[in-house]
N, C-alpha and C positions, 0 to 999 in steps of 0.2 A: 432506522437502518435495517435492511432485510436480514432475517434470520436471527435477530436479537430477541431476548426473552421478555415476556410480560410477567411482572411480579406483583403479588399481593401479600402483604404481611400484616399480622395482627399483633399490636403491642399496646400495653396500657394496664390499667388497674385490674388485676385479677384475670386478665385475658390470656388465652393460650396462643403461642406463636403458630401461625399458619402461613401458607405461601403468599407473600406480598407485603406491602407496607400499610398497616392500618393503625390508627391511633384513636382510642376511645377515652374520653375524659368526662369527669363529672363537674357540675357547677357546685363548688364547695361553699357552704354557708360559713359565717363567722365562727359558729360553735363547732365547726369541723364536720357537721353533717351535710348531707346533700339533700335539700328540701325545696319544695315549691312554695308558692305564696300561701297555701292553705296548711302548711305544716307537714304535708305528706312528702315522703322521700321521692325525689325527682332526679332524673338523669337527663343530660344533654343528648342531642342526636349524635350518633356515631359518625366519625370522620374517617372514612375508608378511602385509601389512595391507591390508584393503579399506577404502575411504573413501567414504561416501555422504552426500549432502546438499549438495554443492558446487554453486553456480550455474555455475561453470566450474572447470576443473582445468588448471593449467599443468604439462605433463609434464616439461620440462627442469629445472625447479626443485622439482618435487614439491610444488606449492603449491595448496591448496584455496582458492577465492575465493568471496565472496558478501557480501551486505549484512547489517548488524546488525539483529536478533540472528540469528546464523547457527548453526543446529543441525546437527551433524555426527555421524554414527555411524561407529565404528571396529570392526573385527572381524579377528581373526587367521584366516588361511586355511592349511590343510594342517598338517603337522608335529604330529600328534596327541600326540606325546610331551611337548609343552609343555602343562603342566597349570595353571600359575598365572601371572597377569599383573599388572603394576602400570603404570598409565598416568598420565602427567603431561601437562598441557595448555598450560602456558606462560602462562596468564592469571591466575595467583595463586590459583586455586581448588584445593581438596584433590585429591590423587591418587585414582584409582579402581582397585579390584582386580576389577572386573567383567571377564569375559573379552571381552565385546563392548559397551563403553559407548557411550551416546549423550550428547553434551555440547553445551551451548549456549554459544557465545562471545557474551556479551551486548553488549560494547562494541567499537567500531571500534579498529583499531590506531592507534598514534601514530607520529610521525616518529622517536621514540627506540626504538620497538619495532615495526618495519614488519610483522612476522609473529609469530604465536604458534607456537612450536616444540613439536610434539607428540612425546613420547618414550614408549617402552614397554620393559619388561623382562619377558621370558618365562622361566619356570623349568621345568626338567625334572630327571630323576633324577641327572644328572651335573653340573649347574651351571645357568648362566643364559645367555640370549642378550639382549644389549642393542641396541636399535635406536633411532635418532633421525634420521629422514629426512623426516618429514612436516611441512609448514608450513601454517598457516591464516592467510589475509589477509582481514580483515573490513573492509569499506568503510562509510563513514558514509551515512546516509539522505538522500535529496533531499526537496524540498518536496512535501508531500502524502502522504508515506509513513507507514504506521502505526508508532508508536514507544511506548516505555515510559518512557524517561527522556531528559532533554535531551542527555546525552552521546552518544546514538545518532545525533543529527541533525548534519549537516555544514553548512558555509557560513553560520554565524551563525544557524541556525534553532533554534527551541525546540520542545519537545514539548508542544503545546497539548492541552487536553482529556484529560489523564491521568485515570486512575480516581480518583473522588472530587473532581474539579474542578468538578462541577456542570453538565457538558455533556450529561447525559442518559444513559440506559441503552444507547443505540446505540453509545456510545463505550466499547467494551470495551478499547480501547487509544487512545492519543493520536494526534495528527497533527503531523508535523514542519512547522513553518510560521513565518512572521514577518510583521510589518506590511508592507504594500506601498502606502502612501499615494501613492507616485509612479507606481503602475501597473505597475512592473517586477518580475518574479520570477525571470527566468533561464530557461534551456532546460528544457522538459518541465513547466513550471508556468505558471499564470495567476493574475492578481490578481482576486479575487472579494470582493464585499461581502456579508457574511453574519454573523448572530449565532450563535455556536456555543454559548453558554450561555443559560439562561433568564433573563428579566428579573429574577426574584427573586434570582438569583445574580450579578447585575451584568452579564449578557450584553447586548450592544448591537451592532447592525450595524457592522462594521468591515472595512476592506480587508485581506485576508490572502492568502498564497500557498497554492494548492492544486494538486494534480496535474491536468494538462491532459488532457481526453478528447475534444477536438474532432476532427472528421473521422472519427468512428467509432473513435477510440482506446479501448483497453480500460482499465478500472480494475482495481486489485488485487483479489484475492478478498475478499469482505466489503464492497466499496465499489460504489457505483452512480454513473453519469454523470448529472449534473443541470444544469439551466439556472439560472444565478445572475447577478445584476447585476454588471457589471465594477467593479473598484476604480477610484478616482479620482473624476471628476466624474459628475454625474447623467446626462450625455449620452454617457458612455463606452461604452455598449452592454452586451452580455451575453457571458458566457463559458460554456463547458461544462467542468465541473470535477467531480472525484471526491469524494464524501462517503460516510461509513459508511452502509450500508443502514439506513434508519429514522431517521437523524439529523434530517432535515427533509423536508417534502413538496415535491415538484417543482412547477414552474409548471403550472397547470391542475388541480391536485389539490384535493379538498374539504378544508376547513380549520376547520370549526366544532368546538369542543371538546365534551366529554361533556355539558356544560351548555347547549350550543347557542350559546355566545358565539363571535364571530369571534376567531381566535387568530393574530395576526400572527407570533408567534414560531415557529409551526409550519411556516412557509413559507420556502423558499430565497429567495423574492422579498422577504421582509420585510413583505408586505402580504396580509392575508386579506380579500378584497373581498366585499361583500354581494351576491353573484351566485348565483342559484339557491337551493335549499332548504338546501344544506349549506355554502355559501360556496365561494369559489374562490381559490387562490393566484394572484394577479395582480399588476399594477403599474400605476401611472398612466402615461399616454403622451401624446404631443403636446408642443408647446413645447420641442423638443429632446430629449425623453425617448423612447427607442425601445422596441420590443418584441422578444422573442426571435425568432430566425429562424423564418419560417413562420407567425408569429402575426399577428393583426390588431389595430389600434388602433380601438376602437369607442366610440361614445357610446350608453350604455344609457338607456332611458326613466327619467326621474327622477333621473339621475346628473348631478352638476355637473362631474365630471372624466372624460375619456376613460380607458378601461381596456384593457389587453391581453387578448385572447381567444385561446385555442389553436385550432388547426385540427383538424377532425374527420378521422379516417382509419380504416382497418381496424384498425390497432394501437391507436388511441385513438378509439373510436366515440362518446364522449360519452354513456355510459349509466349512469354512476355516480351521477348526481344526477337524481331524477325530474322536477325543474323545469327541466332543460336539454335542448336538442335541437340537432341539426346545422342551422345556418341558412346558406343559400346567399348568396353575394355576387352581386348583380345584374350589375354591370359595373364595370370599372376600379377606381378608388379610392373610388367612392361607391355602395355598395349599401344599400338600405333594405328591411327586412322587418319589418313590425309596428312595434314601438317601438325597433328597433335600427338604428343608422346606422354602417356601416363606413366610417371615414374613411381608413384605410390598410390595404388588403388585396390579395389576389390574385384576379383573375377566375377563376371556375370552382371556387374553393375554398370548402368549407363550414367554418363556425366554430361552436364550442360556445358557445351563448348561451341566455338565457332564452327559453322558447317556450311 
């Protein structure tokens, strides 16, 4: 995994700890001495191990750390006389005889087993070298993280939208989450109301915990930051949360399906409004219902309910729908242009509206 550490540690008889996982052992004779066939003191080759893939590496305890599933690569360094290896990973999976195996620790550790202890035996012409000094600590995932099974998620979270669950092709993996009807999710997460599954599969908007990306916070690879109504009451506002790229269309995006029908399920907002030629992911506003930051609440010609409109900018120039254009606000909270009345906007800001 990109950006993870490479570790080298020295552990063994009389050796000093250094960066990485290293085990040096002696071939011990029956009398307790370490001797070769001629009676002279002899040592086995050193078995030095490199470890890559750790999010962090704790040098004093030779412990590789990272979130589940944690993929770690091991390789022997030096001592070319060692020609055969047998690796054990401490997680109940079969041993490997690859010289440099890559292993995925799928599940977090438990209180009964706080680390997975990695062992290796290297063989050479005169015997073997046994080393066991590397440990792997796998932590559970937080809300909004990509997951494969419930057991990878911590804090009472479940792995929602696993493969085959009906959440759509964008969900190549699931999301650690739980219901947040109270509006609270804990550090690093927000409560967002969204339908993760299609209506045909029983999906309906519900408040769930997702990773927070407000204030310019980054989402994990494969995820995008999107504007979603907050969990709780209708007047709870909006949050910025991470969703898999392609899982749902963000506020302001076009949302008619291939047949030209307005597709509410396609939008993070849960509402595909009849705005423009292609429809727009929007939401009702006014009467205690707010719009996303920077958006305006507007009354469109012929519309009975005010709707949220996105602002135009260089990054979002309002050119995706031929029936929309950037409409300026005349002044204060009340700008009127053609059949559009901006009831809550920002002076000097243009909004994407029918034109």
